[in-house]
C-alpha positions as CSV (number, residue, x, y, z in Angstrom):
1,M,138.3,91.8,93.4
2,P,138.7,95.5,93.6
3,G,139.8,96.5,97.0
4,H,138.9,100.2,96.8
5,R,136.5,102.5,95.0
6,G,138.8,103.7,92.3
7,R,142.2,104.6,90.9
8,P,143.9,108.0,91.6
9,M,142.6,110.8,89.4
10,W,145.7,111.1,87.3
11,L,145.5,107.4,86.2
12,R,141.7,107.8,85.5
13,L,142.5,110.8,83.2
14,R,145.1,108.8,81.4
15,S,142.6,105.9,80.9
16,R,139.7,108.1,80.1
17,A,139.8,107.4,76.3
18,I,140.0,103.6,76.9
19,I,137.2,103.7,79.5
20,R,134.9,105.7,77.1
21,S,135.6,103.2,74.3
22,H,134.6,100.3,76.6
23,E,131.5,102.2,77.7
24,Q,130.5,102.4,74.0
25,D,131.2,98.7,73.7
26,I,128.8,98.0,76.6
27,E,126.1,100.2,75.0
28,K,126.5,98.4,71.6
29,A,126.4,94.9,73.2
30,L,123.2,95.7,75.2
31,A,121.6,97.1,72.1
32,S,122.2,93.9,70.3
33,R,121.2,91.9,73.3
34,N,124.6,90.4,73.8
35,V,124.5,90.3,77.6
36,S,127.6,88.1,77.9
37,E,129.7,90.6,76.0
38,A,128.4,93.6,78.0
39,L,129.1,91.7,81.2
40,R,132.7,90.9,80.1
41,V,133.5,94.6,79.4
42,L,131.8,95.7,82.7
43,E,134.1,93.2,84.5
44,K,137.1,94.5,82.8
45,L,136.2,98.1,83.7
46,S,135.6,97.2,87.3
47,C,138.6,94.8,87.8
48,H,141.3,96.2,85.6
49,Y,140.5,100.0,85.6
50,C,138.7,100.2,88.9
51,W,136.0,102.1,87.0
52,H,132.5,101.6,88.5
53,G,130.6,104.2,86.8
54,S,129.3,102.0,84.1
55,V,127.8,99.4,86.6
56,E,126.3,102.2,88.6
57,K,124.6,103.7,85.7
58,L,122.8,100.3,85.0
59,L,121.9,99.7,88.8
60,F,120.8,103.2,89.7
61,Y,119.4,104.8,86.6
62,R,116.7,102.8,84.9
63,A,116.9,104.7,81.7
64,N,120.4,103.1,81.0
65,R,119.1,99.5,81.5
66,P,118.5,97.2,78.5
67,E,115.3,97.5,76.6
68,Y,114.2,93.9,77.4
69,S,113.6,93.0,81.0
70,A,115.0,89.4,80.5
71,D,118.4,91.0,79.5
72,T,118.3,93.2,82.7
73,V,117.6,90.1,84.9
74,A,120.4,88.2,83.3
75,L,122.8,91.1,83.7
76,F,121.9,91.8,87.3
77,R,122.0,88.1,88.2
78,A,125.6,88.0,87.0
79,I,126.6,91.3,88.8
80,S,125.0,90.0,92.1
81,V,127.6,87.1,92.2
82,G,130.4,88.7,90.2
83,S,133.8,88.8,92.1
84,C,134.8,91.8,90.1
85,F,132.0,94.0,91.4
86,L,132.1,95.9,94.7
87,R,130.1,94.6,97.6
88,H,127.4,97.2,97.5
89,H,127.0,96.8,93.7
90,R,126.3,93.1,94.2
91,A,123.9,94.0,97.0
92,Y,121.9,96.5,95.0
93,A,121.9,94.1,92.0
94,L,119.9,91.7,94.2
95,V,117.6,94.5,95.4
96,S,116.9,95.5,91.8
97,L,116.2,91.8,90.9
98,A,113.6,91.8,93.6
99,Y,111.7,94.8,92.2
100,L,112.1,93.2,88.6
101,A,110.4,90.1,89.9
102,V,107.6,92.1,91.4
103,S,107.1,94.2,88.3
104,N,107.0,91.1,86.0
105,H,105.1,89.0,88.5
106,D,107.9,86.4,88.1
107,V,107.3,84.0,91.0
108,A,110.4,81.9,90.3
109,L,112.7,84.9,90.3
110,A,110.9,86.3,93.4
111,R,111.5,83.1,95.4
112,E,115.1,82.9,94.2
113,T,115.8,86.5,95.1
114,Q,113.9,86.3,98.4
115,A,116.2,83.6,99.7
116,L,119.2,85.5,98.7
117,L,118.0,88.8,100.2
118,D,117.3,86.9,103.5
119,D,120.9,85.8,103.5
120,S,122.0,89.4,102.9
121,V,120.0,90.6,105.9
122,S,121.5,87.9,108.1
123,L,125.0,89.0,107.1
124,L,124.4,92.7,107.5
125,E,122.8,92.2,110.9
126,S,125.7,89.9,112.1
127,D,128.1,92.7,111.3
128,P,128.4,94.9,114.4
129,G,129.5,97.9,112.3
130,S,126.3,98.1,110.2
131,L,124.3,100.2,112.6
132,K,127.1,102.8,112.9
133,C,128.5,102.6,109.3
134,H,130.1,105.9,108.3
135,L,130.3,105.1,104.5
136,R,128.7,107.2,101.9
137,N,125.2,106.7,100.5
138,R,125.4,103.6,98.3
139,E,128.2,101.9,100.2
140,N,126.5,102.4,103.6
141,R,125.6,99.1,105.1
142,L,122.8,100.4,107.3
143,K,121.1,101.9,104.2
144,Q,121.7,98.6,102.3
145,L,120.0,96.7,105.2
146,I,116.9,98.9,105.1
147,S,116.8,98.8,101.3
148,T,116.9,95.0,101.5
149,K,114.1,94.8,104.0
150,A,111.9,97.1,101.9
151,A,112.5,94.9,98.9
152,L,111.7,91.8,100.9
153,F,108.4,93.5,101.9
154,H,107.4,93.8,98.3
155,L,108.3,90.2,97.5
156,D,106.4,88.9,100.5
157,L,103.3,90.9,99.5
158,M,103.6,89.6,95.9
159,L,104.0,86.0,97.0
160,E,101.1,86.5,99.4
161,E,103.3,85.6,102.5
162,N,101.4,88.3,104.3
163,Q,102.0,86.9,107.9
164,S,105.6,88.1,107.5
165,L,104.6,91.8,107.0
166,P,104.0,92.6,110.7
167,G,107.4,91.1,111.4
168,I,109.1,93.5,109.2
169,G,107.3,96.2,110.9
170,L,108.4,95.1,114.3
171,W,112.0,94.7,113.0
172,A,111.9,98.3,111.9
173,H,110.4,99.5,115.2
174,N,113.2,97.8,117.1
175,L,115.9,99.1,114.7
176,L,114.7,102.6,115.2
177,S,115.2,102.3,119.0
178,L,118.8,101.4,118.4
179,L,119.7,104.2,116.0
180,D,121.5,107.4,116.9
181,F,120.9,109.6,113.8
182,D,123.6,112.0,114.8
183,R,126.1,109.2,114.3
184,I,124.9,108.7,110.7
185,K,126.0,110.9,107.9
186,A,123.2,113.4,107.2
187,D,122.9,112.5,103.5
188,V,122.7,108.8,104.3
189,A,120.2,109.3,107.0
190,L,117.8,111.3,104.8
191,R,118.2,109.0,101.7
192,M,117.2,105.9,103.8
193,M,114.1,107.6,105.1
194,S,111.6,106.5,102.6
195,N,112.4,102.9,102.7
196,F,112.6,103.0,106.5
197,G,109.2,104.7,106.5
198,R,107.8,101.9,104.3
199,C,109.0,99.3,106.9
200,L,107.8,101.3,109.9
201,A,104.4,101.7,108.4
202,L,104.0,97.9,108.6
203,Y,104.4,98.2,112.4
204,A,100.9,99.7,112.4
205,L,99.7,96.0,111.8
206,V,101.2,95.2,115.2
207,D,100.7,98.6,117.1
208,E,99.2,101.4,115.2
209,Q,99.8,104.1,117.8
210,G,103.4,102.9,118.1
211,A,103.8,103.2,114.4
212,R,102.6,106.8,114.4
213,L,105.1,107.6,117.2
214,D,107.9,106.0,115.2
215,L,107.0,107.8,112.0
216,H,106.7,111.1,113.9
217,K,110.4,110.6,115.1
218,L,111.4,109.9,111.5
219,M,109.5,113.0,110.4
220,I,111.3,115.1,112.9
221,E,114.8,113.8,111.8
222,A,114.0,114.3,108.1
223,G,113.0,117.9,108.8
224,R,116.2,118.8,110.6
225,A,118.4,121.5,109.3
226,R,121.3,119.1,108.9
227,H,119.6,117.6,105.8
228,R,119.0,120.8,104.0
229,R,122.1,120.6,101.9
230,S,121.3,117.1,100.6
231,R,121.1,116.7,96.9
232,A,118.6,113.9,97.1
233,L,115.9,114.3,94.4
234,E,113.2,112.4,96.3
235,D,111.1,114.3,98.8
236,H,111.7,112.0,101.8
237,L,110.2,114.4,104.3
238,G,107.0,114.7,102.3
239,F,106.8,110.9,101.9
240,I,106.9,110.3,105.6
241,Q,104.4,113.0,106.3
242,Q,102.1,111.4,103.8
243,I,102.3,108.0,105.4
244,L,101.7,109.5,108.8
245,S,98.7,111.4,107.4
246,D,97.3,108.3,105.9
247,L,97.5,106.4,109.2
248,E,96.0,109.2,111.2
249,N,93.1,109.4,108.8
250,G,92.4,105.6,108.8
251,K,93.7,105.1,105.3
252,V,95.9,102.3,103.8
253,P,99.3,104.1,103.6
254,K,100.7,104.5,100.1
255,I,104.1,102.7,100.7
256,L,104.7,100.7,97.5
257,S,107.8,101.5,95.5
258,V,106.2,100.2,92.3
259,N,103.0,101.3,90.6
260,I,101.2,97.9,90.3
261,P,97.4,98.0,90.8
262,S,97.3,94.3,91.8
263,L,100.0,94.8,94.5
264,D,98.2,97.9,95.7
265,L,94.9,95.8,96.1
266,S,96.9,93.1,97.9
267,L,98.2,95.6,100.4
268,S,94.7,97.0,100.9
269,R,93.4,93.5,101.6
270,V,96.3,92.8,104.1
271,W,95.5,96.0,105.9
272,Q,91.8,95.2,106.1
273,D,92.4,91.7,107.3
274,F,94.8,92.7,110.1
275,C,92.4,95.6,111.1
276,S,89.5,93.3,111.2
277,E,91.5,90.8,113.3
278,A,92.5,93.5,115.7
279,I,88.9,94.6,116.2
280,T,87.6,91.1,116.9
281,Q,90.4,90.7,119.5
């Protein structure tokens, strides 16, 4: 298993031609739907050359993924358990599998991934360093924890396990009270805002006023000057502002990561059910 992010620059330069050749082999293998061959080369790059750019292109840039969803699922399943891949690559492979399950309405994959993500949450929460992790964006354990919880929210909604959603909101509310944003790298803090906002919005199912206050805190943090140098492409501040505006105007907040009308309808029904229950109480 690789014990560090990469080899020294001089060694990377010496290996550049070999690495590029292997990257082309991966592209050819995926184009011909030879997932096992693509995986073999990915493992070689990660283990032997400590080159992780190829696996990151697949995990974090959808345009680089195989044409067929089944191939992507097979590839990410293997990455999620592959000893050659870094810990955060395995973690985000699972998160990606969750969204693939939701997008494809694959109930079997959803339940499989749900159990594995629950285990990931338990491991991250048992690590006392997670809440004050100083690692960069994708390696950061706090960001992984929040990304994992956001993925679980989508799975629970798809599987109609709606009673778990307020619990995710309460979890986010409690987590916010423990965080000191000044101890989190500015870039990491900003990039985790959208998924944190999605989870905090669910706290409105428990305490709507409390959720608004939490989101207001998040909005203030996202707007701080320390985040202005971030190269994040997503408008995290705007997203939090929109969630807060939706709640203040009595609307169902637009908090889904995937554009699936049936899932959007399910969220609306959940919101109506909990709001009706709150009124009757």
